[in-house]
Every structure is written in C-alpha cells, then in structure tokens.
C-alpha positions, 0 to 999 in steps of 0.5 A: 677272662675264661668266659670270653675265651669260650664265647670267642671259641663258640664264635669261631666254631659257628663261623667255621660251620656256616662257612663250610655249609655255604662253601666259603672254605674247602679242604684238600689233601694233596698227595703225600710225600712217600719219604715223609710221615707228614700229612699236608692239608690245604685250606682254600677260601673263596673270597668271592662267595664270602663277599657276595653272601655279606652283601646279600645279608646287608641288603636283606637286613636293610630291607627288613629294617625298612619294612619294620620302620614302615610298619612302626610309622603306620601305627 
C-alpha cells in the first residue's frame, strides 16, 4: 500500500512539473488583507492549453504507431 502511495505522489509531482512547464497552471497571490494574517494563493488552470497538448500528443502517438506498423510490415 505504501508503495502505491509513493507512485501516486510521484505521478502527481510529474504532472505538476510538466503542467507548470507547459503553462497549464498559474499561481497568483492577490493583495493580502491588512487586517488578517492569512495568505491567499490562487491556482488557475488553462483548460485550452491542456486539451490542445493532449490532442497534439494523441496525433503524435498515432503517427509514430503508424510509422512503426509500416516498418514492421515492410520487413
């Protein structure tokens, strides 16, 4: 069970790092309230970029699979 949790945590970290690099997520810190000690942090997700990257990855995988299939049939 502990091993599964480690893998899930690793997956979350990898998706977070890739998402941050690709611009899927942005963090912002609005102006703090002067009367409060609380810190507000907002997370925004750009769904358009995520969907576009997923579609591009699907196309690329299909192209590579077709090329591999063609090379396999040629032999």
